[in-house]
C-alpha positions, 0 to 999 in steps of 0.5 A: 525316089523320095525318102520313104523309098530309101527308108524301104530300100534300107530296111531291105537291106537290113532284113537281107543282112540279118538273114545273111548273119543268121545262115552264116551263124547256124553254118558255125553251129553246125560245123561245131556240132560236127566236130564236137561229135568227132573230136570233143568240145576241146577240139581246136576253133581252127578245126571248126573253122575249117569244117565251117570254111571260115577264119578263126576270126570269124568264130571269135566274133560270133562266140568270144569264148568256148563256152559261148560256142558250146552253149550256142550249139546246145541251144540251137540243137534243141531249137532244131529238135523242137521245131522239127515236131510240129513239121513232122506232124504236118508232112509225116504219113501218120502221127506215129511216124511222126513220133517215130521220125522225131524220136529218131532225131533225138536220138541224134541229138542225145548222141551229139550231147554225150560229147557235150557231157563232160562240159555240161556236167562241169561246175561252171555255173554257165551251163547250169540253164542248158538242162532246164532249157532242154526240158522247156523246149522238148518235154511239150513237143514230145507230149504234142506228138504222143497225144496226136498219136494216142488221138489217132489210135495208134499208140495206148494213151496215157504216155508220159513224154519226160519218162519217154525221153529219159528212157531214150537218153538212157538207152543211148547212154547204155552203149558205152564202146560196145559195138554190138549194143544198138542203142538206135535199134533198141529205141525203135523197139520202144517206139513200136511197143507203144503201139496200141496193138501191141 
């Protein structure tokens, strides 16, 4: 084995380590998101650690402060939702089906974000960039899905992605504690109503 073989082995090990670290971080973020939905963003770190199956020191190593963790959870959810749009266009039976499924995932995100709302509306400037990040990542994806559905003749053209996302968010926020209010069903009616023959 020569020096170049050793160098390649080290690079391969480093790539594997980075991939493992990314997976571990994703596990932490998904666990934190789940706990935030169930118990709010002030939930004890030990509860998140238990959900993720790690020690609290592991969470603090990745996210030294609660704000770091909250920001990372929010950005991770936005990124996951952004990446889902193109994947759905590739795999769904129709562009409208891709749009409907993505909006369903968007509802999941908005419901989770309700648990973060108190923190995101706080005076702490560290959270200020999150709303811009949300729009920059998700509005183009929603527009792509709307354009694809319009191009296929499934929905009326000229739909505004920002307005749709805002409308879905408002429908989700309207539930309050009313068990008779089904935001997801209302959102599905909204998406069905975009159809060109509707």
